[in-house]
NUKOL-309017 format. One record per residue: residue in three letters; x, y, z of N, C-alpha, C in turn. Coordinates in steps of 0.05 Angstrom, whole numbers, plus 5000, padded with zeros to 4 digits. Example, Ala and Ser with C-alpha at 12.3 -4.5 7.8 and 13.67 -1.06 7.14 Angstrom:
! residues 2
ALA526448865156524649105156526449345156 SER525749555142527349795143525850015157 
//
This chain:
! residues 626
MET815542089034814242179005817942188988 ILE817542118959819342248946818742538935 GLY820642698950819742998941819643008912 ILE818643228902817543288878817943618876 LEU820443728863820743928860819844078836 CYS818744318836818344418817819244668804 LEU819944958803821045108795821545278832 CYS820145308849821145428866822445348889 LEU824145408891826345228918826545478946 THR825345328966825045418988827245389008 ALA827145439031829745339047828145109069 ILE829944939074827744589081827844669111 GLN824844639115824144609150823344399155 ASP820444239160820644019157818943929137 VAL820243709122818343559102817243329109 ASN814243389113813843099112811642979091 ALA811442769099811242549075807542559077 GLN806442589040804042569043802842279038 THR805142099024804441779026806441679051 ILE804041479057805841339073806241049072 LEU809241009064809740739050810340539074 PRO809240249055808440049073811139949085 ALA811639909111814139769117814239479095 THR816039439101817939189101817338879120 ASN818438709112818238449124820038549148 GLY818938399171820938489196823538289192 LEU825338429214827738279209829138049227 PRO829737819219830137609239831437599257 THR830737409273831137409300834437369301 PRO836037389319839037489314840837249321 PRO842737079298843136869298844436789333 ALA844636459329846536459342849336399337 ASN851836399355854036399344854936169349 VAL853936119316854535809310854435849276 VAL856935679267857435709233854535679212 PRO853135859214850535809191850635599174 SER848835379156849335299143849835399110 ALA852035289099852635419074850535399056 PRO849735569035847835669017848735378999 ALA846435208981847635008970848535048943 PRO852134948941853234998910852135028888 LEU852435088865851435238847852834988825 GLY853834758820854634538803857134388809 ASN858834608821861334518825863134428844 ALA861834138848862534038885864733948893 ALA867633978872869233958878870234218884 LEU869834428879870534678885868834758908 TRP866734648916865834698938866634718959 GLN868234378962867834228975871534348985 GLN872934398964874734648967875634858990 ALA872935018981871535258994870535139032 LEU869434959029869334819059872134689068 THR873134589057875634499075877434669086 LEU877634849071878435149071877535359101 ASP874935339091873135459122874135399140 ALA873835069148874334869169877334889175 THR879235049164882435009170882335299182 ILE881335429175882235699180879935879198 ASN877235769194874435979209874036139189 ILE874536159178874436489160870936529168 THR869436409162866436489157865536369196 GLY866536489217865736309245864036509248 ASN862336709236860236819249857736829226 HIS856336969234853837059213854937339195 ALA857537399201857037709185859537499158 ASN860637349159862437309135861737049129 GLN859537039103858236909092858537089065 TYR860037239062860937369028862937129028 PHE864037029037866236799024863936509008 TYR862236579033861136309005859336478980 SER858436688977856836778966858636778949 SER861336888943863136918927864236678913 VAL864936418932865436198917862636118898 ALA859936208910857736128899857036328863 TRP858536558867859236678843860236618828 TRP863736498836864936428812864336188812 GLN863236048819861735728807860535758791 PHE858835978787856136038770857936098744 LEU860536318742861736428724863436188708 GLU863736008723866235748715863935568693 ASN861735588711859535428695858735508670 SER858335698674857135788638859535958625 SER861535848627863735788604865436098603 ASN864536188627866436528616868736548613 SER869936688601873436658589874836738613 TYR873636918630875236938660877136698677 LEU875036438674876836208678876835958666 SER879435848673879535658674880135438675 GLY878835058678878734888692876334848691 ALA875534558678873034428680871334488696 PRO868334468690866534538718866834318734 ASP867634068737867933878762871033898782 SER872033998768875134028772875734338802 VAL877834118821878234198831879234558821 ASP881134548801882234828785880735058781 ALA878835128794877635388792878135618777 GLY881435528762882535728747882935948763 PRO885536208757886636408766885236548781 TYR883236568774881736738794880236688814 MET879336448816878136398831880936188855 SER882536168851884635958862886436298875 GLN885236528866887336778885885736868902 LEU882736808892880036898919881636758935 LEU881636498944882236218957884236388979 GLN886636388963888636558976888736808993 VAL886736948975887337118982886337189021 MET883136959020881736889044884236739055 GLN885036619055887036479076889536709079 ASN889636959064892037059075891037219093 TYR888437319090887237569109885137439131 PRO884637199136882537109144880937249174 THR880737469170879937639193876537539203 ARG876437569223873737479229872937739247 PHE869537699234869038039247865937869254 ASP865337939286863137889285861238179293 GLN858938189279856938389294856038379316 ALA857638319332856238389360854938609373 GLN852438539384850538799390848738719415 ALA847738999430846838949459844038779451 SER843438559466841038499462838438659474 ASP839738809487838239059502839339239506 ALA839939469496841239739491840339919511 LYS837939829524837239989542838739999573 GLN840039809577841139709600844439759594 THR845339919573848240009577848440259559 SER849840499563849240749547850840719520 ILE850240929508852440899488854341179483 VAL856241069483859341199487860441259464 ILE861941479466864241489446866341429451 THR868641319435871041239441872441489445 PRO874541619455875841749463878241829441 THR879041679414881241639407878741759380 PRO881041959376880742059347880841849316 GLU879541799303880141579275881741869256 GLN879941829229879941929209878842229205 THR880342379195879142609188877242639163 ILE875342689149873242739139873742829109 LYS874942809095875143019072872743109058 SER869542929044868342989027865542769027 PHE863542839015861742619010860842818982 GLY860942598959860042758930858742578918 ALA858442678892856742458878857742568849 SER858342478824859642538799857942718780 GLY858042838768856543018736856642818719 ALA856342538719856442378690854042218689 TRP852342248671852742398648849842608646 TRP848842648665846642788672845743058654 PRO849143218659848643448643847943538619 ASN848343208606847343268576844243298575 ASP843643178589839443208593838243508597 ILE840843598628839643818635839744018620 TYR842044028597841744128583838844318574 TYR837644028560834344188544832644238565 PHE833444248592832144388611831544748609 PRO828744838616829145028616830845198644 SER832545368635833845528644834945598676 GLU832645588682831945638715831745428724 GLN830445158706831444908724833644838732 GLN835244878712837844908708839044938735 GLN838445258724839345408766839045268786 ASN836945168789834645048808836444778818 LEU837244588797839044398808841544448823 SER842944618807844744768831845044798846 GLN842544918856840845098885841644768901 LEU839844528889839944218909841344088906 LEU844144148891846343918894848144078912 PHE848144388912850944508928849844748951 SER848344818949845944938971846844849004 GLU847545089019847444879045844444829057 ASP841644909038840244959049838144689027 TRP840244599017839344299002841644139011 LEU842743938981843843828989846943879003 TYR848443978995850144129012852543969001 LEU853643848975855143668971858643858982 SER858943688987862343698996864443658973 GLY863443428948865843358932863643288902 TYR864843438885863543368857866443268840 ARG865143038826867142878808866942968783 TYR868043068768867743218739868242908714 ASN867242918700867542698679869242778652 MET870842878656872642868633872542668612 GLY871842858594870742618563872342648554 ALA871242348529874242208510872642328488 SER870042338488868642358455869542528434 GLY870342438420872342698390868742718379 ASP868642958359867343078338866642938319 HIS867842618310868442548289869042278292 ASP868542178307869141868320867741668301 ASN869641488296868641198289866841148293 VAL867141128324865040908334864141038358 SER862241098374860441338385859141128411 VAL858941228430857641048457854441188454 LYS853740908453850840868449849340968472 THR846741008463845141058476843940988498 GLY843640678500842840508505839340578525 GLY838240708517835240728511835040958538 VAL837041118531836241398546836241658523 PRO835141858547835042058514836342118508 VAL838842218515841942378505843442058508 SER846142088490847941948486849942048520 ARG850841788526852741828550855241818537 GLY856041968524858642028513858842298527 VAL861442418522862342708537863742778511 GLU863942998500865243168495867643178513 SER870243098489873343198502873443458494 PHE875243518502876443808501878043748478 MET878643498466880243378442878743368426 ASN879743428403877443388381879343138362 THR877042958347877742728333880642838317 ASP881242958311883243098298885643088311 GLY885343118336887543168353888243458358 PHE886343698354886043898363884144098379 TYR885544168404883744248427880944438417 ASP878644478438876744588427875544668459 TRP875844848466875244928490872144898496 THR871045038476867145128487866644798482 ARG868144528481866544348480865144288517 ASP864044098512862844018536860744288553 GLY859744428542858544588561856344518575 PRO855344228569853344248589855544128620 GLY857244028622858443968638859844208658 MET860744378638862344498650860644708660 TYR857344718659855544908672855344828699 TYR855944618711855544398731857844488738 LEU860144408730862144438746864044718754 ARG862944948737863045188748861245228774 ALA859345118765856045128797858245028816 ALA859444848809861144748843863144988848 GLU864344988828866645188843865145388854 ALA862545578840862245738853860245698884 ALA860045538883858045378915861245218929 ASN863445328923865345308946865845008955 VAL866044848932864744568940869144498937 SER868944328968872144338973873144228961 SER871843978947874543748929872343668911 ILE873943818894872543808854875643468846 THR873343368834876443138824875243098792 PHE877443098781877643118745878142778750 PHE875542588735875642338730875442318701 VAL877642108692878041938663876641708665 ASN874341688646873441418634875941278615 ALA876841508594877441408572880141508565 ALA881941418551884041718531881841838513 PRO881642058504880642198481880041978454 SER878842078444879341958419881242038400 GLY881442228403883342378386886542288394 LEU886942258407889542048418890941858408 ASN889341698397889841458389890941298408 ALA889841218432892441208452891640838462 THR889440838453888540508465888040378427 THR887740068444887139858413885439938397 ALA883640098408881340148397881840418381 SER884140548372884940738359882440988368 SER881241128347880241318342876141198363 ALA876441128386873841038387873941068422 PRO872541278436872241318469872441038481 CYS871440818476870840548484872240328473 GLY872440138493872739868478876339788470 GLY877339918480880239948484882239858500 THR884339818499886739808518888739978516 LEU888940148540891440478531893940198520 GLU894440288514897940308507900140408522 ALA901240248525904140338551906140538525 THR905540638501907840798483906341018490 ALA903541008499901741258490901841358516 ILE902941288536902541398563903741718568 PRO905541718551907841988552904842168538 ALA903642158517901442358500898642338515 PHE898342098537895942048551895942288572 VAL899042348593900042518609898742768608 THR901142768581901043118568897943248563 TYR896243058552893943148555891543178584 ILE892943028598890643068616892443318640 GLU895443348637895843648645895843808635 THR895243888614894244078589891244148596 VAL889944018602887344078606886044178632 LEU887743978661887744138685888644388683 ALA891544488666892544658673890844858657 TYR888844798637887245068622884645078643 TRP883944918648881845048665882145148701 ALA883744978711885245168726886445458728 ASN886945508714887445768698885645908697 GLN883445678689880545958680877745928716 GLY880445888738879845908758877745658773 ILE878145468762877445238769879145018785 THR878845078816879744958836881044708828 ILE882544498822881644288828883544088849 ASP882743898859883543808884885443588874 PHE883843388860884243118848883843038819 ILE886142828805885342848783885742458786 SER883442368770883541968773883541938745 PRO886241838734886841838705885941538694 MET884741428704882641178697881441058714 ASN878940968706877140908720875640468707 GLU875640368727874740068732876439898710 PRO878939968717881639908689881139588684 ASP880239458699879639158696877839138661 ASP875839338653874839348631874839548612 SER873939368590874439668554872239858559 PHE869939568565868039698558866539708532 SER867839498526866439518492865039428485 SER862639428498859939458490859039768474 CYS860539938492860140188480857940338506 GLY856940188519854740328537855340588552 GLN858140638551858440828567862440868551 GLU863641078556866541158561868140968571 GLY870240898565871340598578874440578566 MET876340488580879240368575879740118591 ALA880940018581881739748609885039878606 VAL886039908629888739968634890439698645 PRO891839558634893339318653894539418667 GLN895039158694895339218718899139258724 SER899339188695902839208689903739418679 ILE901739708676902339898662901440158688 ARG900040058694898140268720900940468736 THR902240298747904540528757905240668736 ALA907540698710907540748692905140988694 VAL903141008691900741178685902041378709 PHE901341298730901441468758904441648757 GLN905341428760908841578755909541858741 GLN908541788713908841888689907142138695 LEU904742088697902742338706903542578723 ARG904842448750905742628773908042758763 ALA910142608745912042828732910743048718 ALA908743008691907543128683906343388706 LEU905743368716904643478734906243748755 ARG907343478756909843738776912443938756 ALA911843828730913844048712912444208694 SER908744158709906844398689907744658697 THR906944928687906845138679904545278690 SER902745158703900245228710900845148743 ALA900945438763900245278790898645148806 GLY896345198787893645108797893744738793 ALA895544658770895844388761898344298773 LYS899344428784902244278800901544188829 ALA898244348836898044298864896043998862 VAL894843908830893243808841894343458840 LYS892143328865893243138872892542838855 ILE892742628855893342378840891642138853 MET889642008841888541828862888041568844 GLY888041368861887141068831888040878849 ASP886240688841886140648807882740648795 GLU881140608821878340558821876340338802 THR878940118822878039888809875739818822 SER874039578812870839618812869339468834 GLN871039188845871039048859873039088884 ILE871938988907873038858926875538668927 ALA873738438926874238068931876038068910 SER874238098885875637968861876938128849 GLN878038358859879938548839882438618857 ALA881538788872882438958892883938838914 LEU882738578920884038468946886938328921 MET885638258893887838078884889738148873 HIS889438388860889538588838892538808854 TYR891538838869893539158884896539078892 GLU897338798892899438698906901038748879 SER899738818852902038798822902239108818 TRP901639248843901839648831902239768856 LEU900439618868899739898891902939978913 PRO903939728911906939688931908139998913 GLU909639918897910940058879910340348880 THR907740378869906240578871906340768898 LEU906140658919906340808942908540928943 THR911440688945913640688948913840908928 GLY913941058905914341188889914141508900 HIS912241388909909841718922908741868892 TYR907241558882906241758847903141828858 ILE901541728873898741798880898741828915 ASP896142028909896442108937894142018958 ALA891841908939889141668956889541488935 ILE888541308954887441028936884341058935 ALA883441108904880341138907879640878896 VAL876940698898876440468889872440468899 HIS872240288876869140328881868539968893 MET866139988902864439628922862639578898 TYR863539508869861539318854860439118862 ASP862239028881861538758893859238678924 TRP859138958930857938988952858638858983 PRO862138788984863038659003861738719033 ASP861838459040860638439071863738559098 ASP863438589120864538679134866938619125 ALA866938329143870238179143871338269124 THR870538209092871738299066873138599076 LEU871238769078872939069083874639059102 LEU874438889114877338999141878838859126 ASN878438609114881038479103882538659080 TYR880438879061882339059041882039309056 GLY881839359087882439569100885639539117 GLN885439289119888339099129889939109113 LEU889939069080890538979059892439319053 VAL890639539051891439789058893939869068 LYS893439749096895139809115897939749119 ASN897439499109900839339096901739409074 SER900839549063902139709039902739959049 SER901740069065903440339080906140419072 VAL907440629067909640689064910240909089 GLY913040859108913140979131911340959148 GLY910140879148908140729174905040879178 SER905141039151902641169143901241069125 SER898440919124897540919112895541029086 PRO896341049062894641199053892541269052 PRO891241589051888141609052886341349023 VAL883241329036882941089016879841339014 LYS879741218993876441408976874741288964 MET872341218975870141048963869041228944 THR869741198916869541388892866641328882 GLU864841098882863140988864861540788875 ILE859240878879856840608886854240568877 SER853140488865849540498857849640168833 SER846040208840846240018822844939678828 PHE844439738865844439518871840539468876 GLN840439208878837739168882837339198912 SER835839378923835939438954834239158973 ALA835039108995834538829009832138859008 SER831139109022827839149016826438939044 GLY827738889057827738749084827938389077 MET828438329056828338119040830337889051 HIS831938039051834937839044835537799082 SER837138049083838937969122838338209130 GLU838838139154838738399171841238619170 TRP842438599143844238699144844938779106 GLY841638719091841538759070843238609058 TRP842638519021844138319014847838429005 THR849538259007852038268996853538118967 GLY854638188960855937988940854438068908 PRO857038048888856038078863853438108843 SER851837958862849337858844847438068851 ILE847838168865845138418874845738628859 MET847338688829846738878816844738708793 SER842838928797840138868776838039098773 GLY837439058752835539298750833339288762 GLN833639598791830839628806831139938803 TYR828440058803827740338818827240358836 ASP828340398865827740358890828140648902 PRO826440768903826041098917825541118945 THR826240848957824440838985827240869009 MET825140789032827540749056829140489047 SER828240299042829940049041832140209017 SER832540269000834240288994836540519006 ALA835240639022836840889025837640789052 LEU837040579069837940479086840940259087 ASP840340119051842340009048845040179045 MET843840409037845840549023846940739054 ALA845940739071847140919091849440659105 ARG847940409103849740229117852840229102 MET853240289077856040279062857240449068 ILE855040749073857040929081858940919105 TRP857840779131858040659152859740469151 GLN859840339129862240079126864440239131 TRP864340379100867640519090868340699104 LEU866540879128867641139144869640889179 THR868440719183868040509210870240259202 LEU869940109178871739909171874540029166 VAL873640189135876740209125877340469143 ASN876140569147876740959159876841119119 ALA875740989112875641209087874841589091 GLU877241699080876741949079874442099068 SER873741929052871142119033869641829018 PHE866341819016864741719001863641848987 ASP863141748958861241848936859541678929 TRP856941808918855341588904855441708873 TRP854441448863855741408829855241678817 THR851641848820851742028805848942138816 ALA848842438819847342528826844742598820 VAL844242558793842142608772841342358753 SER839442148751838341988730836042148708 THR835741918689833941918672832941638681 MET834841438692833241198692831241088707 ILE829241218709826441208721825041108701 PRO822940838706822440628691820040678687 CYS818340948688816641018679815641368677 SER813541468667813541718661811841888683 PRO812242018709811142118720809242298720 ALA809742508694806742588679804842418679 THR804742128670802441988665801841858683 ASP803941798706803341658735803541688753 ALA801541818767801941948790804041828802 SER803941588815804441388835808041298822 CYS808741388798811841238788813841308802 ALA814341588809816841668819817041528849 THR815041478870815041388894814441138895 THR813640918878813240628876816940478869 ILE817040278890818540038879819139938848 ASN820539958826819139798809821339588807 ASN821339398819823239118808823239078780 GLY825438978774826838868753827739128728 ASN826539318733826339638716827739848728 GLY829140038713829940228723832440178730 TRP834340378741836840288766837340508784 ASN838140428810838740548836840440638827 ASP841640918812844240928804844641248809 ALA841941378824841941708829839841808857 LEU840942028862839942158891838142298874 ILE836842378852835142518838834342388808 TYR831942418807831342308777829342518766 VAL829742498738827442688719826242438704 ASP824042548690823142398673824042368644 ALA824942058633826642048618825242118596 ASP822842168594821442288568820742538568 TYR822942658584822442998594821543138560 GLN822443028541822943128515819943168491 THR818142978508815742998501813843128519 THR814743038538812043038570812643318569 LYS815343508566815243778571815943758614 ASP816643478621816243458655818943528664 TYR818543708668822343848677823043838709 ASN821443688726821243668752823343498768 PHE824743588788825743398803824643238822 TYR824842928823824142778832825842678856 LEU826442698882827842748901826842368913 THR829242188924829341998931829841978955 LYS828641688976830141829007833241789003 ARG834341728979837541688992838441918988 PHE837142088961838242408974837542568999 TRP835442329014835042609049837042439065 VAL837242189057840141989079841742119078 PHE842742179054846142209042845942569056 ARG844942669052845042989065845442919101 HIS845142739117845242739135848542689146 PHE849442529121852842639122853742849100 THR852142919078853743189071853343429092 LYS852143449102851643819116852443679149 PHE853343459161852343429188856443389189 ILE856843219171860543149175860743329143 ARG862143599155863843679138865743649138 PRO867943739120870543739111872943829143 GLY874843699145875143699164874043679190 SER872143569204871343389221873143069222 VAL873143039244873942789258872342589264 ARG872542319253871042119263871542109290 TYR869741939311870541799331868141549328 ASP869341369341868041059334865541079357 ILE864040929350861240819372860840579367 PRO861940419384861640099394859240019375 ASN860139779375856339749359856139529383 GLU857739359399856439219427855439349449 VAL854539689447853039749458850439869434 LEU849139909424848739979390846339699399 PRO844639789397841139549387841939309363 TYR840839129368840838929339839339059318 GLY842539079290839039259271840939489270 THR843139589295842839899279846439979284 VAL847740179264850040209277849840569272 ALA852440689284852641019283854541029272 VAL855541359268858141459264856941719282 ALA859741749284859542069306863142249291 SER862742429297864042579293864242929298 LEU867542959299867143249311867343459296 GLY866843689292866643819264867944129282 VAL870244199253871644399258870344659272 ASN867444679275865944899292865644769320 ASN867044589325866744369358863944379363 VAL862044309340859244109346859643849339 TRP858943689367859843449353857443319332 GLN856843119319854142949311854642629316 ALA851542569310851742309314849242149305 THR850641979276848041949264848141569264 PHE844941609272843741339289843341149249 ILE843440959252841840959226840940599231 ASN837740569229836140359240834540159220 ARG835039969218834139829199832139589214 ASN831039629232829639519248826839659237 ASN824439429238820939609237820739659259 THR822039659280820839839304822540069320 ALA821340229335823640449347825640349365 GLN827740469369829340359390829840619409 VAL829540539437829840709452832940679464 VAL835440789466836640809473837541079500 THR840541029507840641199531843941309519 MET844141549512847041559498847941859518 ASN851041789527852341909550854142119521 LEU854142389524855342529515858142519519 PRO860442569504862642459511863142789533 GLY865342789550865643039554863943119590 THR864343369587861943529602860743689591 GLY857343779607856043999602856143949576 GLY854443719572852943659546850143909537 LYS849643949515848144189504847344029472 ILE844243959479842543969454843044119431 GLN844344089412844244419383841944309362 GLY841444009354839443989341838543679334 MET836743629321836543409319834643329298 ILE835443189277833743139251833242759244 GLN831142759229830842499227829742409199 THR829642189177828642049160827841849157 THR825641819155823741629156821941499131 GLU821041349140818941249110817141499112 ASP816041569121813441829115815242099130 VAL817342209136819442509140821942409121 ASP821242539104824142629091825942769109 TRP825643029118827443119136825943229157 GLY826243239177823843249204825743359228 ASN825043469240827043639259825143469291 VAL826143409306825543269333826043449361 GLU823543419375824743469392825843389417 TRP827143579427830543469448830243469460 PRO830343279467830343029500832643249514 GLN832243279545832643379566835543269569 VAL838743379578840943239581841543169612 ALA840942999626841542939650844643069660 SER845043109686846743129700849243059697 ASN849242659683851142589687852742599651 ASN851142809641851142739608849342549588 ASP848042439607846442169592843342319576 VAL843442269557841642319539838942079532 SER836742049533835641849525834141859495 LEU834141769480834341749440832241589435 THR830841639421829141499407829341379380 LEU831541199368831441069341829041089329 PRO828441199304826141209290826040899272 ALA824340759273823440519259824540579234 ARG826340479220827640409192827640779185 GLY829440749197829841099201833941189201 VAL833441389198836541479203835241839219 LEU837341809246837442049261839742199266 THR840442359266842342569271842242619299 VAL844442739312844142869334846243079342 GLN845443259341848743499341848043619377 PHE850943609380851743699408854143829415 SER853243879434855944029442857043999468 ILE858744079480860244049509862444259523 SER861944189542863144459552866344399556 ARG867644139565869844119578870243849548 PRO872043909533872243599517872843309536 LEU873943119505875442869517877642819525 SER877642659552880142709564881742539549 
//
């Protein structure tokens, strides 16, 4: 079920559902090793033929995992046919405009083929963990945007309870927290619209509209930032959606949205950032990273949230000058803050196309310490492998820069309707409230993608808490646990009643995403080293992540999208294996202990992966991997 929390919090034992949610449609039969039929074009026959010709030449889509190429073509066709200003070229022309042409070129430059080959009967092959260590995991986190503005109106006991939910070892135990460094002044000409939510999504800047600093502002946001610091969250990031209105740094003048950062304003902008970081570092906040821009291809002109565009041509300058400002800071805490960027929104249409314009120079100058990126086109495996290769190709001195996946949410869950892996492509951004395992399994596989295909060191869900539940649980008992297609948003791990000011419903409604995310936040702690589990030995429809913690305890998390349980044999690495714990999350169990199986003399252990569920196995060994 979806958990509902009142005022009292206790340590989690077995949390069993009271409502059994219906299973979705079964998975399709694994496709044969042939190129599937391409989707029907949306109107641009010449463009479609261009894509087919390119595919036939270099075999981009030589198997069922590479259909994102076709969905990308279809998506850009749709944009062109709707006369979107991003594209040029007539609807029936081979010239699809600069963006589509770049997309085709990118596919030509990075034609990685990746087949999700898997065993038809995993019981005949033991699951093994490869002995080569991969990346060291930094954190799993979520942001503090923009829900503190709402929780400010909750009873103080519930505000404290939310801190426990997010940061306590007994609950979500986040190792990363992203603090939204606000841009809204006290007397702005333009304000961020509420968009139907109870409280504005604008975040108070520490700089007023008149350009003077006021460190008492954004009290709600600072409450949870301090809570993260008190809980020793290891990776705290300050991220900037827009320059403060009082700085007049964008083409929107004194507005926190809708403008483009001016090149001439970069010195003042980075000085402002250093000033804020220095102040809060001196107040005892341990700031790990600063991210000076967010989705910089968008100015957020509708002002539904704070935002500003940052042209590709000046992104390196922003990072360069920010690095210089931090190095020159008189605050030891600010001087130690690392820089990430550029929080590009999409992989195929932005990161793969735009990185060459700023990333090589930025890395050569050592102006950033990590690449930060979003995935709002929900790329498939092939596209992410291409992205990972692009990052490696951009490396300096033979060392690839760390990658952080810093934001994703708001996708329409596959719900068993689209494919065995869930849906991909930008068209799945859609209004939906899905608190069930359908959405949670999609999220879990996205985490797997970034950890295993890109070797990302961090994964952040967009926001921890939201009011975007499309009904009031106070008046509809089934509201919080039921899928609502077309209404609400899958943007959070925890929800609160949007009508709380009227209903006085101050409960927290936990989704299955909360519980599935906890498998990663609790069992893969900072400093853990990831090891591969080859897909070829896993049942079709499952993936897995393994890591060795700093406490020398291993974990293996299995994600099973099948409607049936999968019985597998896992060979624990090394010798003298001992099970230390087993936890599962399913349709009807949020967080349930599983009876430990016996470990055979050859270190084999039989595991039952629950249907449409996530299972984490913790174990230790007496002799390490050779």
